[in-house]
N, CA, C and O atoms as a GROMACS GRO file, in nm:
protein
  312
    1UNK      N    1  10.410   7.524   8.552
    1UNK     CA    2  10.355   7.420   8.519
    1UNK      C    3  10.224   7.462   8.648
    1UNK      O    4  10.227   7.520   8.756
    2UNK      N    5  10.139   7.407   8.581
    2UNK     CA    6   9.953   7.506   8.618
    2UNK      C    7   9.966   7.349   8.739
    2UNK      O    8   9.999   7.233   8.713
    3UNK      N    9   9.917   7.422   8.887
    3UNK     CA   10   9.904   7.347   9.006
    3UNK      C   11   9.736   7.336   8.977
    3UNK      O   12   9.655   7.399   9.045
    4UNK      N   13   9.702   7.257   8.879
    4UNK     CA   14   9.528   7.221   8.858
    4UNK      C   15   9.438   7.178   9.001
    4UNK      O   16   9.464   7.076   9.065
    5UNK      N   17   9.353   7.252   9.031
    5UNK     CA   18   9.279   7.185   9.184
    5UNK      C   19   9.336   7.268   9.240
    5UNK      O   20   9.360   7.315   9.129
    6UNK      N   21   9.384   7.336   9.307
    6UNK     CA   22   9.480   7.425   9.362
    6UNK      C   23   9.372   7.573   9.316
    6UNK      O   24   9.355   7.608   9.199
    7UNK      N   25   9.312   7.640   9.433
    7UNK     CA   26   9.337   7.806   9.499
    7UNK      C   27   9.346   7.870   9.551
    7UNK      O   28   9.280   7.854   9.653
    8UNK      N   29   9.404   7.963   9.546
    8UNK     CA   30   9.442   8.081   9.611
    8UNK      C   31   9.438   8.195   9.642
    8UNK      O   32   9.531   8.260   9.597
    9UNK      N   33   9.360   8.254   9.709
    9UNK     CA   34   9.340   8.413   9.747
    9UNK      C   35   9.472   8.515   9.794
    9UNK      O   36   9.504   8.534   9.911
   10UNK      N   37   9.535   8.572   9.681
   10UNK     CA   38   9.610   8.625   9.692
   10UNK      C   39   9.579   8.841   9.687
   10UNK      O   40   9.528   8.918   9.605
   11UNK      N   41   9.652   8.858   9.836
   11UNK     CA   42   9.609   8.987   9.860
   11UNK      C   43   9.803   9.064   9.898
   11UNK      O   44   9.884   9.018   9.980
   12UNK      N   45   9.824   9.198   9.795
   12UNK     CA   46   9.898   9.281   9.857
   12UNK      C   47   9.892   9.377   9.916
   12UNK      O   48   9.862   9.485   9.866
   13UNK      N   49   9.914   9.362  10.015
   13UNK     CA   50   9.919   9.539  10.083
   13UNK      C   51  10.046   9.643  10.020
   13UNK      O   52  10.166   9.616  10.006
   14UNK      N   53   9.985   9.749   9.994
   14UNK     CA   54  10.018   9.875   9.942
   14UNK      C   55  10.025   9.967   9.992
   14UNK      O   56   9.917  10.020  10.016
   15UNK      N   57  10.110  10.017  10.023
   15UNK     CA   58  10.118  10.150  10.017
   15UNK      C   59  10.158  10.293   9.950
   15UNK      O   60  10.263  10.354   9.973
   16UNK      N   61  10.021  10.344   9.837
   16UNK     CA   62  10.035  10.381   9.697
   16UNK      C   63   9.989  10.455   9.693
   16UNK      O   64  10.036  10.550   9.632
   17UNK      N   65   9.840  10.465   9.769
   17UNK     CA   66   9.707  10.583   9.757
   17UNK      C   67   9.661  10.554   9.660
   17UNK      O   68   9.616  10.659   9.613
   18UNK      N   69   9.630  10.420   9.547
   18UNK     CA   70   9.564  10.439   9.425
   18UNK      C   71   9.458  10.376   9.455
   18UNK      O   72   9.385  10.346   9.361
   19UNK      N   73   9.411  10.330   9.614
   19UNK     CA   74   9.325  10.293   9.594
   19UNK      C   75   9.323  10.126   9.579
   19UNK      O   76   9.432  10.070   9.568
   20UNK      N   77   9.209  10.052   9.579
   20UNK     CA   78   9.162   9.914   9.615
   20UNK      C   79   9.147   9.842   9.481
   20UNK      O   80   9.050   9.883   9.417
   21UNK      N   81   9.244   9.708   9.398
   21UNK     CA   82   9.170   9.733   9.294
   21UNK      C   83   9.167   9.573   9.265
   21UNK      O   84   9.176   9.502   9.364
   22UNK      N   85   9.156   9.517   9.153
   22UNK     CA   86   9.212   9.366   9.176
   22UNK      C   87   9.209   9.365   9.009
   22UNK      O   88   9.129   9.399   8.922
   23UNK      N   89   9.362   9.295   9.015
   23UNK     CA   90   9.431   9.318   8.870
   23UNK      C   91   9.508   9.129   8.851
   23UNK      O   92   9.603   9.084   8.914
   24UNK      N   93   9.398   9.034   8.711
   24UNK     CA   94   9.455   8.945   8.697
   24UNK      C   95   9.472   8.861   8.827
   24UNK      O   96   9.555   8.772   8.842
   25UNK      N   97   9.364   8.911   8.937
   25UNK     CA   98   9.334   8.786   9.039
   25UNK      C   99   9.375   8.811   9.132
   25UNK      O  100   9.337   8.741   9.226
   26UNK      N  101   9.496   8.944   9.169
   26UNK     CA  102   9.557   8.948   9.293
   26UNK      C  103   9.420   9.107   9.367
   26UNK      O  104   9.378   9.203   9.302
   27UNK      N  105   9.407   9.092   9.429
   27UNK     CA  106   9.348   9.181   9.538
   27UNK      C  107   9.472   9.307   9.580
   27UNK      O  108   9.551   9.305   9.674
   28UNK      N  109   9.460   9.376   9.511
   28UNK     CA  110   9.582   9.502   9.629
   28UNK      C  111   9.434   9.547   9.693
   28UNK      O  112   9.314   9.547   9.669
   29UNK      N  113   9.558   9.595   9.818
   29UNK     CA  114   9.517   9.640   9.989
   29UNK      C  115   9.597   9.770   9.986
   29UNK      O  116   9.719   9.782   9.995
   30UNK      N  117   9.490   9.879   9.969
   30UNK     CA  118   9.591   9.970   9.982
   30UNK      C  119   9.538  10.017  10.103
   30UNK      O  120   9.416  10.010  10.124
   31UNK      N  121   9.636  10.077  10.208
   31UNK     CA  122   9.664  10.141  10.304
   31UNK      C  123   9.712  10.229  10.323
   31UNK      O  124   9.765  10.243  10.433
   32UNK      N  125   9.720  10.352  10.210
   32UNK     CA  126   9.686  10.421  10.194
   32UNK      C  127   9.853  10.493  10.130
   32UNK      O  128   9.961  10.448  10.171
   33UNK      N  129   9.846  10.586  10.048
   33UNK     CA  130  10.029  10.653  10.065
   33UNK      C  131  10.114  10.677  10.170
   33UNK      O  132  10.060  10.714  10.274
   34UNK      N  133  10.265  10.662  10.167
   34UNK     CA  134  10.352  10.699  10.253
   34UNK      C  135  10.341  10.839  10.248
   34UNK      O  136  10.274  10.907  10.170
   35UNK      N  137  10.398  10.868  10.320
   35UNK     CA  138  10.376  11.050  10.380
   35UNK      C  139  10.508  11.025  10.456
   35UNK      O  140  10.556  10.920  10.500
   36UNK      N  141  10.574  11.210  10.458
   36UNK     CA  142  10.688  11.150  10.514
   36UNK      C  143  10.816  11.126  10.479
   36UNK      O  144  10.841  11.076  10.370
   37UNK      N  145  10.911  11.159  10.565
   37UNK     CA  146  11.027  11.114  10.554
   37UNK      C  147  11.073  10.947  10.567
   37UNK      O  148  10.973  10.876  10.563
   38UNK      N  149  11.153  10.897  10.577
   38UNK     CA  150  11.224  10.754  10.607
   38UNK      C  151  11.121  10.685  10.792
   38UNK      O  152  11.054  10.587  10.825
   39UNK      N  153  11.183  10.842  10.870
   39UNK     CA  154  11.153  10.765  11.016
   39UNK      C  155  10.916  10.733  10.983
   39UNK      O  156  10.833  10.669  11.048
   40UNK      N  157  10.906  10.827  10.844
   40UNK     CA  158  10.730  10.865  10.908
   40UNK      C  159  10.688  10.698  10.901
   40UNK      O  160  10.619  10.632  10.979
   41UNK      N  161  10.760  10.656  10.772
   41UNK     CA  162  10.758  10.579  10.681
   41UNK      C  163  10.803  10.389  10.755
   41UNK      O  164  10.749  10.287  10.713
   42UNK      N  165  10.915  10.394  10.873
   42UNK     CA  166  10.876  10.327  10.944
   42UNK      C  167  10.863  10.322  11.043
   42UNK      O  168  10.958  10.279  11.107
   43UNK      N  169  10.755  10.359  11.107
   43UNK     CA  170  10.673  10.424  11.197
   43UNK      C  171  10.472  10.375  11.144
   43UNK      O  172  10.402  10.277  11.167
   44UNK      N  173  10.453  10.486  11.080
   44UNK     CA  174  10.293  10.506  11.051
   44UNK      C  175  10.265  10.418  10.927
   44UNK      O  176  10.164  10.351  10.948
   45UNK      N  177  10.305  10.399  10.833
   45UNK     CA  178  10.316  10.309  10.679
   45UNK      C  179  10.362  10.222  10.754
   45UNK      O  180  10.258  10.156  10.762
   46UNK      N  181  10.455  10.150  10.836
   46UNK     CA  182  10.429   9.990  10.878
   46UNK      C  183  10.286   9.990  10.943
   46UNK      O  184  10.190   9.930  10.894
   47UNK      N  185  10.282  10.061  11.058
   47UNK     CA  186  10.174  10.032  11.127
   47UNK      C  187  10.026  10.010  11.075
   47UNK      O  188   9.955   9.940  11.148
   48UNK      N  189   9.959  10.069  10.936
   48UNK     CA  190   9.874  10.040  10.876
   48UNK      C  191   9.906   9.932  10.806
   48UNK      O  192   9.820   9.844  10.795
   49UNK      N  193  10.022   9.915  10.750
   49UNK     CA  194  10.051   9.762  10.686
   49UNK      C  195  10.007   9.666  10.780
   49UNK      O  196   9.912   9.588  10.766
   50UNK      N  197  10.101   9.679  10.902
   50UNK     CA  198  10.087   9.560  10.989
   50UNK      C  199   9.895   9.560  11.058
   50UNK      O  200   9.830   9.457  11.078
   51UNK      N  201   9.862   9.654  11.074
   51UNK     CA  202   9.666   9.689  11.111
   51UNK      C  203   9.603   9.548  10.976
   51UNK      O  204   9.551   9.436  10.984
   52UNK      N  205   9.648   9.645  10.865
   52UNK     CA  206   9.583   9.494  10.788
   52UNK      C  207   9.605   9.371  10.780
   52UNK      O  208   9.537   9.269  10.792
   53UNK      N  209   9.737   9.400  10.752
   53UNK     CA  210   9.770   9.215  10.718
   53UNK      C  211   9.705   9.156  10.881
   53UNK      O  212   9.727   9.035  10.883
   54UNK      N  213   9.647   9.192  10.993
   54UNK     CA  214   9.630   9.147  11.058
   54UNK      C  215   9.524   9.131  11.087
   54UNK      O  216   9.500   9.036  11.161
   55UNK      N  217   9.407   9.225  11.034
   55UNK     CA  218   9.301   9.219  11.006
   55UNK      C  219   9.261   9.097  10.862
   55UNK      O  220   9.155   9.039  10.882
   56UNK      N  221   9.325   9.059  10.740
   56UNK     CA  222   9.341   8.980  10.673
   56UNK      C  223   9.321   8.843  10.750
   56UNK      O  224   9.238   8.759  10.716
   57UNK      N  225   9.396   8.831  10.845
   57UNK     CA  226   9.415   8.720  10.905
   57UNK      C  227   9.450   8.629  10.802
   57UNK      O  228   9.368   8.538  10.787
   58UNK      N  229   9.568   8.628  10.714
   58UNK     CA  230   9.662   8.557  10.648
   58UNK      C  231   9.732   8.421  10.690
   58UNK      O  232   9.797   8.406  10.793
   59UNK      N  233   9.703   8.297  10.563
   59UNK     CA  234   9.768   8.207  10.605
   59UNK      C  235   9.967   8.206  10.606
   59UNK      O  236  10.055   8.173  10.686
   60UNK      N  237   9.962   8.254  10.493
   60UNK     CA  238  10.080   8.346  10.467
   60UNK      C  239  10.134   8.425  10.416
   60UNK      O  240  10.108   8.432  10.296
   61UNK      N  241  10.214   8.503  10.458
   61UNK     CA  242  10.302   8.621  10.464
   61UNK      C  243  10.471   8.640  10.408
   61UNK      O  244  10.577   8.604  10.458
   62UNK      N  245  10.439   8.709  10.291
   62UNK     CA  246  10.621   8.818  10.266
   62UNK      C  247  10.594   8.892  10.293
   62UNK      O  248  10.482   8.943  10.281
   63UNK      N  249  10.677   8.927  10.339
   63UNK     CA  250  10.725   9.162  10.345
   63UNK      C  251  10.838   9.083  10.237
   63UNK      O  252  10.902   8.978  10.241
   64UNK      N  253  10.825   9.192  10.145
   64UNK     CA  254  10.972   9.237  10.077
   64UNK      C  255  11.062   9.424  10.143
   64UNK      O  256  11.165   9.483  10.112
   65UNK      N  257  10.998   9.440  10.197
   65UNK     CA  258  11.047   9.570  10.262
   65UNK      C  259  11.084   9.560  10.366
   65UNK      O  260  10.997   9.550  10.452
   66UNK      N  261  11.275   9.559  10.422
   66UNK     CA  262  11.276   9.575  10.529
   66UNK      C  263  11.265   9.669  10.699
   66UNK      O  264  11.320   9.647  10.807
   67UNK      N  265  11.185   9.756  10.662
   67UNK     CA  266  11.113   9.804  10.790
   67UNK      C  267  10.999   9.729  10.850
   67UNK      O  268  10.941   9.743  10.958
   68UNK      N  269  10.980   9.634  10.738
   68UNK     CA  270  10.854   9.581  10.799
   68UNK      C  271  10.908   9.443  10.848
   68UNK      O  272  10.839   9.345  10.818
   69UNK      N  273  11.058   9.414  10.940
   69UNK     CA  274  11.037   9.290  10.978
   69UNK      C  275  10.971   9.316  11.112
   69UNK      O  276  10.884   9.244  11.163
   70UNK      N  277  11.028   9.439  11.168
   70UNK     CA  278  10.951   9.454  11.302
   70UNK      C  279  10.722   9.376  11.301
   70UNK      O  280  10.663   9.312  11.388
   71UNK      N  281  10.690   9.408  11.212
   71UNK     CA  282  10.548   9.393  11.229
   71UNK      C  283  10.552   9.224  11.147
   71UNK      O  284  10.450   9.155  11.152
   72UNK      N  285  10.669   9.175  11.081
   72UNK     CA  286  10.669   9.014  11.059
   72UNK      C  287  10.633   8.949  11.226
   72UNK      O  288  10.553   8.878  11.286
   73UNK      N  289  10.777   9.048  11.246
   73UNK     CA  290  10.745   8.984  11.423
   73UNK      C  291  10.672   8.920  11.490
   73UNK      O  292  10.691   8.808  11.538
   74UNK      N  293  10.554   9.011  11.497
   74UNK     CA  294  10.440   9.065  11.565
   74UNK      C  295  10.354   9.041  11.536
   74UNK      O  296  10.267   9.029  11.622
   75UNK      N  297  10.314   9.013  11.374
   75UNK     CA  298  10.232   8.865  11.326
   75UNK      C  299  10.304   8.771  11.350
   75UNK      O  300  10.378   8.792  11.254
   76UNK      N  301  10.338   8.703  11.386
   76UNK     CA  302  10.382   8.630  11.396
   76UNK      C  303  10.374   8.556  11.565
   76UNK      O  304  10.308   8.456  11.592
   77UNK      N  305  10.433   8.611  11.632
   77UNK     CA  306  10.350   8.625  11.774
   77UNK      C  307  10.151   8.586  11.798
   77UNK      O  308  10.094   8.511  11.877
   78UNK      N  309  10.097   8.675  11.689
   78UNK     CA  310   9.984   8.698  11.682
   78UNK      C  311   9.906   8.608  11.687
   78UNK      O  312   9.785   8.631  11.679
   0.00000   0.00000   0.00000
């Protein structure tokens, strides 16, 4: 079912190193590739994702990866 008359800007924050792009109306905001091991992803990548989400000031946020839960909680407080 199509929701006529409503428009939403959808942005996915990704860490794939492929750069910014728009596909089928969805903006992909790249924070750079994941680097290092698990600890690096849980610190550096999470920090970059958090900073990007904070800068975008979204109305709704959905996190898929469990390591982003701390970032979600910080965004909720911001």
